[in-house]
Phi, psi and omega in degrees: 000137176251123185242127171271128187236123175288107184254032182305322185266004180298127182094351179264076188291345180281352181252151176297320179295326178293317179293318178300313180301312183298307186290323180293315180298317179298316181291322177298316183295334181272356181291309179199170182261008184274330184272153178236132182242116179265112184266116182257121179244160179272139179296112176202166183308125178090349185286339182282348180267119181293126179304140185300333181303324187275354181298333180262005181238083188295342180286349177261121183237115185274140177224142179253129179253147181247151176231165177296346185251017186306128173061019179237301181245097192301315183293316178292325177302312180295316182297317180295320177302311185292318190262340184236299188296313183295307180297326178295318179295321179296318178295317180295329181274359179057043178289156177283328175199166174237154180232125173253114189274022176205174191284072181193051178282163182293138177291333177238080183296140180261345177219165175308131190238135172247134177231137174264120176250105185288324180194174178242038184307313182296338180268328189264332183249108188306323184294343181264003186285337171072202184287176177302318180298319179294319180294322177294320178297317179299319178296319180299309185288334175294316177295322180296320181299326179296335182268353176289150179288332181211137172250125172261138175221168194269346186203162176296324179297316179294324177300315179301318178297316183295314180299318184287313191266339175260356181054047179257136177302140184301328182289349178262008179239120183245131178271119174229110184292150174277191178211166177282163171304129181304340179287345180282096179221158180303133176255117182251350181287112184298328179295320178293315179299317181295323180296319179291322177299316179296318183301321184252008177067045185260151175282175181292325178233140183199160171258138189242136162237133175225126181162198181276179183233020177282170193302320185291344180290345167063040180290339178299319177293321179300313181292322178297318179292318181296324177299318179293322179296317180297326177290320180295325182270006181067027180083350182262074182228171179291134176300153177263123179259123178251110186250141180133156180293124183288152179300146178289332179221154179269103183235166178301326181278319180239085183277148180284116183295339178295325177294316179298322178296319178296316182297329179270357177073027182241014185301332180286343182254006183244134177249125177257115185275336192075198183301137179247129178294144182304319183295340182269347187297317180303318179290324178297313177296313186297330182279351183277147172296317173199164181250135182241135185210101187253030184301141180280336181206125174220137174287334178218295183102066186289321184298315176300324179293321176299316179298314180296324178297336177267006179076024182262127176301148185235137168248113188230162179288140174273067187211149176052231185275351189299321177300327177297318187278315184285319180053229179272008181278002180196178173267135179250133182225151173299125192290342180252005179265097185300321180301315181290324178294316177301315179301316180294319180295318180295322178300314182287331178285324192258343187242097181296333178294320177296318180298317180296318179295319180290330174300314178296314180298321182297315180295320179294319179292317182296330181294344179285347184247124186211135182295331177295318177295319177301316180294318179300315181291324177294316179298320177298320178297318176304313184296322178294321179295315182295322182273351179079015179282140179299135184263137175243164185294143175239140176214159180285132177280000000 
């Protein structure tokens, strides 16, 4: 089988689409040697150099596409790549199908098309709808997704959203769960843990949040609950570590968490690490007493899964897809109920037996998610599309 693959996000490890593209392609290439994957990238600085990862995977063949707007008008450059250059290249290469691993398949597909729609955030959450141009783009890709032969999505919750809001028949939407980075495993080497603590200025014991800082991440509730916890503990509690690149500006959509910490009076108990290197994440997760993630909406919830893969107990929102992913690997709480969040945090801080049980549960739950399984199910979906067999939903047992 010859597959044309939109590799626009390849190498952009800071994005969810970039991580999905990288791990899925690697796992697909390791399935068998019969298939060929043509990776189409947009002409931009560095895109002509094949990433070193693929040098040992000969079934992946990188190609750079050019547009009339190359290196001049970024938005039009991207749009032309997605809607003109990529589908034209797939048709010219006589691929059996093409796969777009994010919400931007061609409105006029030239070959059978599979698109991965991770979530419908721009459609469902008004604050994320953006400018008129962004809203028009969202409308375009929503219509394009309806014309794909198959939509892959990350969770049953996202499937329900897609069927309802895109008016797509349920049999054309397949759930294929993602997985954590295979490097996310428990780190028990004290020297490694200590080195990461020194690098990021961390205490010996801490509570961890790692993720974005946009509005749906609900950090305002986290800081309000943590302020109450410090009062309950008489100020003698584990510091809260906030990891991730901070927003460049304090806006309603991307608020600066340092301001929220000051407003709650806990700035002295909060450590802001800034950007965390991928190689350091397993030790960062492993060293935490527990991981807290109160997001109001996630199409999947990769960070809680990474934490569980490291054997770290999780306190997560009982919202959107997170109950599917966390399962019995963590405590689930209503994300806007400060009292319940405080109760969950105090339980995990004060009861080592609960933490030990959740460590075991977390590892068992995380083991259900594996990139090889994701690739197998994706490849099966490809084969069904190529053969024209009706596709039914797949989910992790």
